[in-house]
C-alpha positions as CSV (number, residue, x, y, z in Angstrom):
1,M,66.8,21.1,1.9
2,P,70.7,20.6,2.9
3,G,73.0,23.0,0.9
4,N,72.4,24.6,-2.4
5,R,71.9,28.3,-1.2
6,S,73.3,30.9,-3.3
7,L,76.7,31.3,-3.9
8,H,76.8,34.6,-2.5
9,A,76.5,35.2,1.0
10,A,73.3,36.9,0.9
11,S,71.2,33.9,0.4
12,I,72.1,32.9,3.7
13,A,69.4,36.1,4.8
14,R,67.1,34.2,2.6
15,E,66.6,31.4,4.9
16,D,66.8,28.4,2.2
17,E,67.2,25.8,4.8
18,F,64.5,23.9,5.8
19,Y,64.9,20.4,7.0
20,T,61.9,17.8,5.7
21,Q,60.7,15.5,7.9
22,L,60.5,11.6,7.0
23,N,57.2,11.5,7.6
24,D,56.0,14.0,5.3
25,I,58.5,12.2,2.9
26,S,56.8,9.0,3.1
27,N,53.3,9.9,2.8
28,E,53.7,11.5,-0.2
29,L,55.7,9.0,-2.0
30,Q,53.8,6.5,-1.3
31,Y,51.6,7.7,-4.3
32,Y,54.6,7.0,-6.8
33,T,55.6,3.8,-5.8
34,Q,55.0,2.6,-9.6
35,H,57.8,5.2,-11.1
36,F,60.5,3.8,-9.6
37,E,61.4,0.8,-10.5
38,G,64.8,0.5,-12.2
39,K,65.2,4.0,-12.2
40,T,68.6,5.8,-10.7
41,V,67.5,8.4,-7.9
42,L,69.3,11.8,-7.3
43,C,68.8,13.8,-4.1
44,N,71.5,16.9,-5.3
45,C,70.4,18.9,-2.3
46,D,70.7,16.3,0.2
47,D,73.7,15.6,2.5
48,P,73.0,12.0,3.1
49,Y,74.3,12.3,6.3
50,E,71.4,14.7,7.2
51,S,68.8,13.9,4.6
52,N,65.8,12.5,5.4
53,F,65.6,11.9,1.8
54,F,68.3,9.7,1.6
55,K,66.9,7.8,4.4
56,Y,63.7,7.3,3.2
57,F,65.4,5.9,-0.3
58,A,68.0,4.0,1.3
59,L,65.2,2.2,3.5
60,N,63.0,1.6,0.7
61,F,66.0,0.8,-2.3
62,N,64.7,-2.9,-2.1
63,S,61.3,-2.6,-1.9
64,L,61.0,0.3,-4.7
65,K,63.3,-2.0,-6.7
66,L,65.8,1.0,-7.5
67,K,68.7,0.8,-9.6
68,K,70.9,3.7,-8.2
69,L,70.4,6.4,-5.2
70,I,72.7,9.3,-5.5
71,C,72.8,12.0,-3.0
72,T,75.5,15.3,-2.8
73,C,75.6,17.9,-0.4
74,W,76.4,21.8,-0.1
75,Y,79.9,22.2,1.1
76,D,78.6,24.3,4.4
77,S,75.4,22.4,5.4
78,P,74.6,24.0,8.8
79,I,73.4,20.9,10.4
80,F,75.8,18.9,8.9
81,N,76.7,15.4,11.3
82,K,73.6,15.5,13.3
83,E,71.1,13.4,12.0
84,L,73.7,10.2,10.9
85,P,76.5,11.0,13.4
86,L,79.3,8.8,11.3
87,F,82.0,11.1,10.5
88,K,85.3,10.9,12.5
89,E,86.8,14.0,13.0
90,E,89.2,13.4,10.6
91,T,86.9,12.6,7.8
92,I,85.7,16.7,8.3
93,Q,89.1,17.6,8.3
94,D,89.9,15.3,5.0
95,C,87.0,17.5,3.4
96,A,88.0,21.0,5.0
97,M,89.4,22.2,1.8
98,A,88.1,20.0,-0.9
99,A,86.1,22.7,-2.6
100,E,88.4,25.6,-2.8
101,P,91.5,26.9,-0.5
102,S,89.3,29.4,1.0
103,I,86.8,26.9,2.9
104,N,87.3,26.0,6.2
105,K,84.7,24.0,7.1
106,K,82.8,20.8,5.3
107,G,83.8,19.9,1.9
108,A,81.1,19.0,-0.4
109,Y,80.8,15.2,-1.3
110,K,78.1,12.7,-3.4
111,I,77.0,9.3,-2.1
112,E,76.3,6.3,-4.3
113,L,73.8,3.4,-3.1
114,T,73.4,0.3,-5.2
115,E,72.4,-1.8,-3.0
116,I,71.2,-2.2,0.3
117,Q,72.2,-5.3,2.5
118,D,70.8,-6.9,6.0
119,L,74.5,-6.1,7.5
120,N,73.7,-6.6,11.0
121,G,72.4,-9.8,10.2
122,D,69.2,-9.2,12.1
123,G,67.0,-10.6,9.6
124,A,65.9,-7.3,7.7
125,T,67.2,-4.2,6.4
126,D,66.4,-0.8,8.4
127,L,68.5,2.3,9.7
128,E,71.2,0.2,11.4
129,D,71.9,-1.3,7.8
130,V,72.0,1.9,6.6
131,K,74.2,3.1,9.0
132,L,76.5,0.6,8.8
133,F,76.7,1.2,4.7
134,L,77.5,4.6,5.7
135,E,80.3,3.7,8.1
136,T,81.9,1.3,5.5
137,H,81.5,3.4,2.4
138,K,83.4,6.6,2.5
139,P,81.7,9.4,0.6
140,E,83.5,11.1,-2.6
141,L,84.6,14.0,-2.4
142,L,83.4,16.6,-5.1
143,D,85.8,19.0,-6.7
144,G,83.8,22.6,-6.2
145,T,80.8,23.1,-3.7
146,G,78.4,20.9,-4.4
147,D,75.9,23.6,-6.4
148,F,73.1,22.1,-8.3
149,R,74.2,24.2,-11.1
150,S,77.9,23.0,-11.1
151,E,79.3,20.7,-14.3
152,E,79.8,18.0,-11.9
153,C,76.1,18.3,-10.5
154,K,75.0,18.2,-13.8
155,E,76.8,15.3,-15.0
156,L,74.9,13.3,-12.0
157,L,71.6,14.8,-13.4
158,E,72.0,13.7,-16.5
159,D,73.1,10.3,-15.2
160,A,69.5,10.7,-12.9
161,D,65.7,9.4,-14.4
162,I,64.1,11.0,-11.2
163,V,64.9,13.6,-8.9
164,V,63.3,14.2,-5.5
165,T,64.6,16.9,-2.8
166,N,63.6,19.7,-0.9
167,P,65.0,22.2,-3.3
168,P,66.2,26.1,-1.9
169,F,63.1,28.3,-1.9
170,S,65.3,31.1,-3.7
171,L,66.3,29.6,-6.2
172,F,62.8,27.6,-7.3
173,R,63.0,28.9,-10.6
174,E,66.5,27.8,-11.6
175,Y,66.0,24.6,-10.4
176,V,62.7,24.1,-11.8
177,A,64.4,25.0,-15.2
178,Q,67.2,23.4,-15.0
179,L,64.9,20.1,-14.4
180,V,63.1,20.8,-17.8
181,E,66.1,21.9,-19.8
182,Y,67.2,18.5,-18.8
183,G,63.8,16.6,-19.3
184,K,63.7,15.0,-15.7
185,K,61.3,13.0,-13.8
186,F,60.8,14.7,-10.6
187,L,59.0,15.3,-7.3
188,I,60.4,18.3,-5.8
189,I,59.3,20.8,-2.2
190,G,58.2,24.3,-2.9
191,N,56.2,27.0,-1.6
192,Q,52.3,27.5,-3.0
193,N,53.4,31.2,-4.4
194,A,55.9,29.4,-6.8
195,I,52.4,28.7,-8.7
196,T,52.1,32.3,-9.6
197,Y,55.7,32.8,-11.1
198,K,55.7,33.5,-14.6
199,E,58.3,31.2,-15.4
200,I,56.2,28.0,-13.9
201,F,52.8,28.8,-14.5
202,P,53.2,28.3,-18.4
203,L,54.4,24.7,-17.4
204,I,51.3,24.2,-15.3
205,M,48.9,25.5,-17.7
206,S,50.5,23.2,-20.5
207,N,50.7,19.8,-17.8
208,K,54.0,19.9,-17.8
209,I,54.4,20.0,-14.3
210,W,51.2,19.9,-11.7
211,L,50.5,19.4,-8.0
212,G,51.6,16.5,-5.9
213,T,49.2,15.1,-3.4
214,K,49.7,17.1,-0.4
215,A,49.3,21.1,0.4
216,G,48.8,23.3,2.7
217,D,51.2,23.0,6.2
218,M,54.3,21.0,6.7
219,S,56.7,21.5,9.6
220,F,60.9,21.9,8.8
221,K,63.9,21.8,11.2
222,V,65.8,24.9,10.8
223,P,69.2,25.9,11.7
224,D,70.2,27.3,15.2
225,Y,71.2,30.4,13.8
226,Y,67.4,31.1,12.4
227,E,65.9,33.6,14.5
228,P,62.9,33.2,16.3
229,R,59.5,34.2,15.5
230,N,56.0,34.8,16.8
231,T,54.1,32.5,15.0
232,R,54.9,29.3,13.3
233,F,58.0,29.3,15.3
234,W,59.2,26.6,18.1
235,I,62.3,24.9,20.3
236,D,61.6,21.3,20.9
237,D,63.0,19.5,24.2
238,D,66.2,18.3,22.6
239,N,66.6,22.2,21.3
240,Q,66.0,21.4,18.1
241,K,64.4,24.9,16.1
242,W,61.3,24.3,13.8
243,R,59.4,26.6,11.6
244,S,56.1,25.4,9.8
245,L,54.8,26.8,6.4
246,G,51.2,26.9,5.7
247,N,51.5,27.4,1.7
248,I,53.8,24.2,0.7
249,C,53.2,21.6,-1.8
250,W,55.0,19.9,-4.1
251,F,55.2,20.2,-7.6
252,T,55.8,16.8,-10.2
253,N,55.6,15.9,-13.4
254,L,55.0,12.0,-11.9
255,D,51.4,10.6,-12.4
256,H,49.5,9.8,-9.6
257,K,45.8,9.1,-9.4
258,K,44.2,12.3,-7.2
259,R,45.3,13.9,-10.7
260,H,42.6,11.9,-12.5
261,K,39.8,12.2,-9.6
262,P,37.5,14.7,-11.0
263,L,36.5,17.4,-8.3
264,T,33.1,16.8,-6.8
265,L,30.7,20.3,-7.8
266,Y,27.4,21.1,-6.1
267,K,26.3,24.8,-6.6
268,K,24.4,26.1,-9.6
269,Y,25.2,29.4,-11.3
270,T,23.0,32.6,-10.8
271,P,24.2,36.0,-11.8
272,E,23.8,37.3,-8.2
273,E,26.3,34.8,-6.6
274,F,29.1,34.9,-9.7
275,P,29.5,38.6,-11.2
276,K,31.3,38.9,-14.0
277,Y,35.1,40.6,-14.7
278,D,35.0,44.1,-15.5
279,N,37.5,43.6,-18.1
280,Y,37.3,39.6,-19.2
281,D,34.5,37.5,-20.4
282,A,34.4,35.4,-16.9
283,I,33.1,34.6,-13.9
284,E,34.5,35.5,-10.1
285,V,34.1,32.1,-8.2
286,S,36.0,33.0,-5.2
287,K,36.3,29.4,-3.5
288,V,37.0,26.3,-5.0
289,T,34.2,24.3,-3.7
290,D,31.7,27.0,-5.2
291,I,32.6,26.5,-8.9
292,P,29.0,25.9,-10.7
293,M,28.2,22.6,-12.1
294,N,26.4,24.0,-14.8
295,Y,28.2,26.7,-16.6
296,D,30.3,26.3,-19.7
297,G,32.2,30.0,-19.6
298,V,35.4,30.8,-18.2
299,M,35.6,31.2,-14.8
300,G,38.3,32.8,-12.3
301,V,39.4,30.8,-9.6
302,P,42.0,30.5,-6.3
303,I,45.2,29.5,-7.0
304,T,44.1,26.5,-4.5
305,F,42.3,25.1,-7.6
306,L,45.3,23.7,-8.6
307,D,45.4,21.1,-5.8
308,K,41.8,20.0,-6.9
309,Y,42.8,19.9,-10.8
310,C,41.9,17.5,-13.5
311,P,42.5,17.8,-16.6
312,E,39.9,15.6,-18.1
313,Q,37.2,17.6,-16.1
314,F,39.0,21.3,-16.8
315,E,40.9,23.2,-19.0
316,I,43.0,26.2,-18.0
317,V,42.9,29.4,-20.4
318,K,44.7,32.0,-18.2
319,F,46.3,33.6,-15.6
320,R,45.7,36.7,-13.6
321,K,45.4,39.2,-16.0
322,G,42.2,40.6,-18.3
323,N,41.6,41.5,-22.0
324,D,43.4,44.8,-21.0
325,D,46.6,43.0,-19.6
326,K,45.7,44.1,-15.9
327,D,44.5,42.1,-12.8
328,L,41.4,41.4,-13.0
329,V,38.6,43.1,-11.5
330,Y,34.7,42.9,-11.3
331,S,32.3,45.2,-9.6
332,N,30.0,44.5,-6.2
333,S,26.6,45.1,-5.8
334,S,27.2,48.6,-4.5
335,G,29.3,49.5,-7.9
336,K,33.0,49.3,-6.0
337,Q,35.4,47.7,-8.0
338,I,37.5,44.6,-6.4
339,S,40.6,43.0,-8.1
340,P,40.4,39.4,-6.7
341,Y,44.0,37.6,-5.8
342,F,45.6,35.5,-8.5
343,R,43.1,33.8,-10.3
344,I,43.2,31.3,-12.5
345,L,40.7,31.4,-15.2
346,I,39.4,27.8,-16.2
347,R,36.8,26.5,-18.2
348,A,34.8,22.7,-17.3
349,K,35.6,20.5,-20.5
350,K,32.1,19.3,-22.3
């Protein structure tokens, strides 16, 4: 997710820079190929000289039959010029003052790709051809910092059909709101906790967005300034820092087959196993795999249910709150009240 951190210095402390691996991108994108023919794709959080999103779409430009690929970068990307080190030193200096006089590092720029050819004549279009393209096509400097909220980046968004990227986690609400406002198709990476945001869940409930095919653990390259952690952190043989997160998922409004695959149910409802909430007429189901096959009423399930959600099989009724507008709560066999973590209230469709 190169770039597009908040304009304030405090955003750096939020650690928004997580760089997605190419195999994670290709593993997810394989389920959406039918959506891209003749389309303009925008990666507006991605320095093309370091982004695996750019690399994926450039390598697959012809097979996806894209119309155009646009990538924009933030002016101060911390791993600038490491993945595809093609900038000459004078080009970096030319970029230095592009956004505003006080900026003395890199400038923000964009690259637009309308074709990819076998430039080295080896009979295939591969990464070497992408490198040759970037060597012969200078980037176009942007007037501002490359923030996705800037007017010039909004103009690029208007030109796009589909947006694919890993936006800053701290700006996820704003990022999705902009995509919805502009009516764009998208496939983006986010933290699973974003499901619980008041700005996001209503979109899920109304089937305006849903989860992609992959959810769970994902590993990311991170900048050198990131502090080591006791868990889910390592440094590889090339001295590259890595972080892994166990609650990552893709958010999209592009349809895919998994979304229409019904969840196989095997449990049968019993009052003893599925207690009723004290403040809502629904039962508690603590595991998605335990959803009873023979219960017609409302059920409270964990947010991980959305990874298995088939809109033809279930409808989403409500999120988290009971009739008293407080968190759902039920009493166990000993009479102790328990408030489970973030439940989605669903009902089976007949």
